[in-house]
C-alpha positions, 0 to 999 in steps of 0.5 A, a space after each residue: 618846915 625846917 630849913 636846908 641847914 648844912 651845920 644844924 645838927 640835932 642830938 637825940 636819944 632813943 633806941 635803934 633797930 635793923 642798923 646797918 652800917 657799910 663802909 667802902 663796899 664795892 658791891 654799893 654802885 657808886 663810882 668811888 665806892 662811897 659808904 653808906 649807914 642808916 639806923 631805924 630809930 625811936 625816939 625819946 622824944 618824938 617832937 624833935 623830928 615832927 617840929 622839924 616836918 618829918 613823920 614817924 611810922 606806925 609800930 611794926 612787928 619789928 619796930 615796937 615804937 613809932 619809928 623815923 629812919 634816919 640815914 646817909 649815904 656819905 660818910 666822910 670820916 668813920 669816926 660817926 660811930 662812938 661809944 658811950 664815952 666818946 671813943 671811936 668804934 671801928 667800922 664793924 663794929 655791929 650795934 643790935 636791937 634795942 641798943 640806945 643809942 644817941 643820933 647826931 642827924 640834921 633835917 634835909 629838905 628836898 624835892 618831895 619833902 624832909 628827910 633826917 640825914 645821919 651825922 653820927 651815931 652813939 652807943 648808950 648801952 649796946 645790945 649784942 647782935 645776934 643772928 637768928 639761927 632757924 636751923 637745927 642739927 639734922 640726919 643727912 649731908 655734912 660737909 668736911 674742911 675744904 669743901 666750897 659752895 658752888 654758888 
């Protein structure tokens, strides 16, 4: 079982899915508007996580391999996101599913077990994120410049 350790960081390489990076979003509900970050991660070396007492989830339709959620609610410095050369990336940088990344994480023991606390992410091979567009053009209403959505 992993020990509670503030300075024990592990760097693991793998493929990320559903990266969520949120800086100072007022909708978070934290009193000081603390940012958060999470990544669903398929590690190249799962033993780095299982040896720390963590259990990987089974593959799904969306995530094609054994995976684990690596996350944090408290980001002290927005230097957490870097490119392959170590350059800082902005908080608005979007990481697409299938990107190869290094995650810097530490095991954190709590009353229900062990979690993987994210300390940083380095994008090695970037896959651009593209939103799904399930709508196609059809005959009907077309908004004009200046129209607003009533909700």
